[in-house]
C-alpha positions in Angstrom: 27.0 86.3 78.7 29.8 86.0 81.2 30.6 82.5 80.1 30.6 83.6 76.5 32.9 86.5 77.3 35.3 84.2 79.1 35.5 82.0 76.0 36.5 85.1 74.1 39.2 86.0 76.6 37.1 89.0 78.0 36.6 89.7 81.6 33.7 91.9 82.8 34.2 95.0 85.1 31.1 95.9 87.2 30.3 99.0 89.1 28.5 99.5 92.4 27.4 103.0 93.5 27.9 103.7 97.1 24.6 105.3 97.9 21.0 104.3 96.7 18.1 106.5 96.0 15.8 107.6 98.8 12.8 106.4 96.8 14.2 102.9 96.2 13.2 99.4 97.0 16.3 99.2 99.2 15.2 102.0 101.4 11.5 101.1 101.4 12.3 97.5 102.6 15.2 98.4 105.0 14.5 101.8 106.4 16.3 101.0 109.6 19.6 100.8 107.7 19.5 104.4 106.5 19.5 107.8 108.2 15.8 108.6 108.1 13.5 110.6 110.5 10.3 109.3 112.0 8.4 110.2 108.8 10.7 108.3 106.6 12.3 111.5 105.2 16.1 111.9 104.9 17.7 113.0 108.2 21.3 113.1 106.9 22.2 113.3 103.2 25.3 112.1 101.3 27.6 114.1 99.2 31.1 115.6 99.0 32.6 119.0 100.1 34.0 121.5 97.5 36.4 119.7 95.2 38.0 119.7 91.7 34.5 119.4 90.1 32.5 121.9 92.1 33.2 124.9 94.3 30.0 124.3 96.3 30.5 120.5 96.6 28.0 117.9 95.6 24.7 117.4 97.5 23.3 114.1 96.2 20.0 114.1 98.0 20.3 110.5 99.1 20.3 109.2 102.7 23.5 108.1 104.3 23.8 104.7 106.1 23.0 104.0 109.7 26.2 102.0 110.1 25.4 100.9 113.7 22.2 99.2 112.4 24.1 97.7 109.5 26.7 96.3 111.8 24.0 94.9 114.1 22.8 92.9 111.1 26.3 91.7 110.2 26.2 94.1 107.2 24.0 91.5 105.5 22.3 93.9 103.1 25.6 95.3 101.9 27.3 91.9 101.7 24.4 90.4 99.7 24.6 93.3 97.3 28.3 92.9 96.7 28.1 89.1 96.6 25.6 89.3 93.8 27.7 91.8 91.8 30.8 89.6 92.3 28.8 86.7 90.8 27.9 88.8 87.8 31.3 90.4 87.2 34.9 89.3 87.4 35.9 92.5 89.1 33.8 95.2 90.7 34.6 98.9 91.0 33.4 100.4 94.3 32.2 103.9 93.5 33.0 106.5 96.2 35.3 104.0 98.0 36.4 106.8 100.3 33.1 106.7 102.2 34.0 103.2 103.6 36.7 105.1 105.6 35.0 108.4 106.2 32.1 110.2 104.5 30.6 113.7 104.2 27.2 114.1 105.8 24.9 117.1 105.0 21.7 118.3 106.5 19.0 117.7 103.8 17.8 121.3 103.9 21.2 122.7 102.9 21.1 124.0 99.3 24.7 122.9 98.6 27.4 120.7 100.2 29.7 123.3 101.7 28.5 122.8 105.2 28.7 119.2 106.4 30.6 116.9 108.7 33.0 114.0 108.3 31.8 110.8 109.8 33.6 107.5 110.2 32.7 104.6 107.9 32.9 100.9 108.8 36.4 100.7 107.4 38.3 97.4 107.6 35.7 95.6 109.8 33.3 95.7 106.8 35.7 94.2 104.4 36.7 91.5 106.9 33.0 90.5 106.9 33.0 90.5 103.1 36.0 88.2 103.0 34.2 85.8 105.4 31.1 85.9 103.2 33.1 85.1 100.1 35.3 82.5 101.7 35.2 79.3 99.7 34.1 81.0 96.5 36.7 80.6 93.8 36.9 84.0 92.1 39.3 85.4 89.5 40.5 88.7 90.8 43.0 91.5 90.5 43.9 90.9 94.1 42.7 89.3 97.3 39.2 90.8 96.9 37.9 91.3 93.3 37.5 95.0 93.9 38.7 98.4 92.6 38.5 101.3 94.9 37.4 104.6 93.4 39.7 106.8 95.5 39.4 110.2 93.7 38.5 113.6 95.1 39.2 115.0 98.6 41.0 112.0 100.1 42.1 111.5 103.6 45.1 109.3 104.7 42.6 106.9 106.2 41.3 106.1 102.7 44.7 105.3 101.3 45.4 103.2 104.4 42.2 101.2 103.9 42.9 100.7 100.2 46.4 99.5 100.8 45.6 97.2 103.7 43.1 95.5 101.4 45.7 95.4 98.6 43.1 96.5 96.1 44.0 98.9 93.2 43.0 102.6 93.2 42.3 104.8 90.3 44.6 107.3 88.5 43.4 109.8 85.9 45.8 111.3 83.4 43.9 114.6 83.2 44.7 115.1 86.9 48.4 114.3 86.3 49.2 117.3 84.1 47.6 120.1 85.8 50.5 120.6 88.2 53.5 120.2 85.8 54.1 116.6 86.7 53.9 116.9 90.5 50.6 115.0 90.8 50.6 111.3 91.7 48.3 110.9 88.7 51.2 111.5 86.4 52.5 108.4 84.6 55.9 108.4 86.2 54.4 108.2 89.7 52.0 105.3 88.9 52.2 102.0 90.7 51.5 98.6 89.2 48.6 98.0 91.6 46.5 100.8 90.1 44.0 101.4 87.3 44.9 104.2 84.9 42.3 106.2 83.0 42.8 108.8 80.3 39.6 110.2 81.8 36.6 108.9 83.7 32.8 109.4 83.0 33.0 112.5 85.3 35.8 114.2 83.3 35.7 116.2 80.2 36.8 114.3 77.1 40.5 114.4 76.5 40.1 116.8 73.5 37.8 119.0 75.5 40.2 119.0 78.5 43.2 119.9 76.3 41.3 122.9 74.8 40.9 124.3 78.3 44.5 124.0 79.3 46.7 127.0 79.8 49.6 127.6 77.3 52.1 126.7 80.0 50.3 123.4 80.7 50.2 122.6 77.0 53.9 123.3 76.7 54.7 121.0 79.6 52.5 118.3 78.0 54.5 118.7 74.8 57.8 118.2 76.7 56.4 115.2 78.5 55.3 113.3 75.4 58.2 114.5 73.2 56.3 116.1 70.4 53.8 118.9 69.7 50.2 118.2 70.6 47.1 119.6 69.2 43.4 119.0 69.7 43.6 116.6 66.8 46.2 114.3 68.3 46.2 114.7 72.1 43.8 111.8 72.6 46.2 109.5 70.8 49.1 110.6 73.0 47.2 110.1 76.3 46.0 106.7 75.3 49.6 105.7 74.5 50.7 107.0 77.9 48.0 105.0 79.7 48.7 101.8 77.9 52.5 102.2 78.3 52.2 102.8 82.0 52.9 100.2 84.7 49.3 100.2 85.9 47.8 96.8 85.7 44.7 97.9 83.9 44.2 100.8 81.5 40.7 102.2 80.7 40.0 104.4 77.7 36.5 106.0 77.2 35.1 105.6 73.7 35.0 109.3 73.3 38.8 109.4 73.7 39.3 106.7 71.2 37.3 108.8 68.7 38.9 112.1 69.7 35.6 113.8 70.4 35.2 117.2 72.0 33.5 118.4 75.2 30.0 118.2 73.6 30.3 114.5 74.0 31.4 114.3 77.6 29.4 111.7 79.6 28.7 113.5 82.9 29.3 116.8 84.6 29.3 116.3 88.4 27.1 118.6 90.6 24.8 119.1 87.6 21.5 117.5 86.7 21.0 118.4 83.0 22.4 117.0 79.8 24.2 114.0 81.5 24.5 110.4 80.3 23.0 111.3 76.8 26.0 110.5 74.6 25.7 107.3 72.6 28.2 105.4 70.5 26.7 105.0 67.0 27.2 102.1 64.5 30.4 102.3 62.5 32.0 105.1 64.7 34.8 102.7 65.7 36.3 102.3 62.3 38.7 99.5 61.2 41.6 102.0 61.4 40.9 102.9 65.0 40.4 99.2 66.0 43.7 98.2 64.3 45.6 101.0 66.0 44.2 100.1 69.4 45.0 96.4 68.8 48.6 97.3 67.8 49.1 99.5 70.8 47.6 96.8 73.1 50.0 94.2 71.8 53.0 96.6 71.9 52.5 97.1 75.6 51.6 93.5 76.4 48.1 94.2 77.5 46.6 91.2 75.8 
C-alpha cells in the first residue's frame, strides 16, 4: 500500500502512542521494562495533571516505563517499535512527546490525576540511540528524524528544548489560538514553518461545536481576524483556509471539519471512557463540491 501511495504522490503519516496497556503482549513479555510490583500489578501509572481538557487531569491506568531498565537494554524495545513504524510510514507522530522529557506519574489507587509527581524522561539520549539505529536507512522525512512531536498540554521548557534540539516539528491547534484574543502561540500569526497546524485534533471538539461554545467577545475577535462575519455554517471553512494559508509545513484537517459537522460528531473527549471513537465517515459524505473546494485551496496555497 505504501508503494502504491507513493506512486500517487501520497505520503503516509503514522502515529505511535506513548504508553501501552497493562494487559498487553508488550508488558507480558517485557515486565522488567515497566513499573510493576512483585505481583505484576501497576506500581506507578501514567497520565497528565489538570489541563485544558480536564480539571482533575487524566489517569490512564497504564504502567509508566522503568527507564533505567530500558537504558540498560539500550532502549531496544522502544527502538524496535519505532523502527517498525518508520518502515511502515513516511513520518511518525509521537503521541505525548512531552513524556520523553518529563512525565506525570500517579499512584494507581488515586481516583484522578490531581496528585502525582513529575519524573525525568530519557530525553536526548534516547533519540541519539534512535539515530544510531536508523543510521544507513534512507528515509524521506520532514527533518533529520522522520518524526512529529505531539507537544500539547501542560508543557515545560524542557519539552520545547528537546523538540528544537531534534529539529522536529511540533503541533499547533487553531482552536487554542483564538481563546486568548490572539495572544496564544497557536494563533496563525505566531506559527513557524517547522510546525504542523491543525484546525482541531481528535481530542478537540469539531470546529462547528467549538465555535458554538465561544463567548460573544471571542466570536467578535474571530470575525476581526478573518475579516468577515462567521457563523456556525461557515466557521469551518474559515479555519481550514487559515490552516492551509499558514506557513506551517503541514496542515491537517479532520473530516468532520471538512463537512462542517457539530459536536455530536467529535472523535474523542479526553478523560472520558464513553461514546469515543464511534464517528464514521459514510459513503458520499465528501461530495464533489467539497473535494473541488479543497483541491482549489490546496493549489492556491501551494500545498500540492
